[in-house]
N, C-alpha and C positions, 0 to 999 in steps of 0.2 A: 526554582533552579533545576530541579529534577525533570520537570516537564520540558524545559528548554533543551536539556541534554538529550532527552528522548527524541525530540523533534530533529535535532542535529544528527543523531545516529540514524534515524529513519531517512533523513535527507541524503546522507551518505549511502545508505542502502538503495535508495531510489536511483542515485547516480550510477552505482555499480550495476544494478539490475538493468538499467538502460543500456549500458555498454555490452551486456551479455545478450540482449535481445535486439535484433535488427529492426523490429517493427515499432520500437518505442524510442522516442527522441526527447532528450532533455538538453536544453541549451547550455546551462552552466550550474554551478553549485547553488547559487541563489534561487534559481528556478526549482532545483531539487528540494531545497528547504521549503519553498512555497508549496510544492506538491505535498510534502510531508504534513505541513500545517493544514492544508485543505483536506487531505485524507483524514486527518485526526478529527476535524470538524464534521465531515460527512459521516465518518464512522460513529461519531457520538450522537448525531441527530437524525440522519437519514436511514442509516443501516438498521437501527432497531425497529423503525416503522416498516421497512421492507420485510424484515424477518417476521414480524407479526402478520403482515398482509399475506405472506407466502408460506405461512406455517404448515398448511396441509401438504403443499408440494414438498416442502423441506422434510417433513416426517416421512412422506411416501418415498422420497429419494434417499432416505437414511442420512440426511444432512449434506448430501452432495450439491444440493441446490444453493447452498451457502457460497460455493465457488462462483456460481453465476451472479449472485448478489455482489460479491467482491469485484468481479469483472465489471459489473455495471457501475459500481462506485468509482472505479479507476477511470472508466470512460467518462463519467460525469466530471471527475477532477480534470480530465483533459480539456473539457469545455470551459472550465473556470480559470485555469492557469495558462497564461500565454507563455509559449516556449516549451510546453509539454504536449507531446503529440503521441497518440496511440493509433496504430493503423487499422485496428479492428477488434472485434470481440475476442478472437482466439489469442491475439497478442496481449490483450488486457487480462485474459485468463492466465496465460503463461507468466505475465508480469506479476500478477497477484501471487502466484506460487513462488516464483523466484524471489520476489521482494520479501515474502515471509521467511524464506530460508536464509537469505542474506541478513535480514534484520535480526533473526535469531542468533546467527553467528556473531554479529557485532555486539548484541546485548550480552551474550555469554562471555565474550571477551571483556566487556566493560565490567561485568560482575567479578570476573577473575582479578582484574586490576584493582577493584575496590577491596577484595579480600587481602591482597598483598599490602595495601596501605594501612 
């Protein structure tokens, strides 16, 4: 149940982030939840492999190359999910940053609501 709530929160964050960035298009909420699910799978299986393969570059850039990996993962999700379109690398990079911020805000709000209950 907790995993499903996290996917729904991330889907909402995807939808909000797409409204904030003109280069990212999400058709509807169902597509946003699909993007969240695909991102979860890609982050679980593809991202660790990419991190290991690019470890020297990541260390040399003091971890900033992880942003490039995140942008690549988002562009890859755009290939898998119909109705989700990213116009280029820079929009994917910005989307990654905005998505992280919006998702953090939603998760913090969710934690506060759980404390009140």
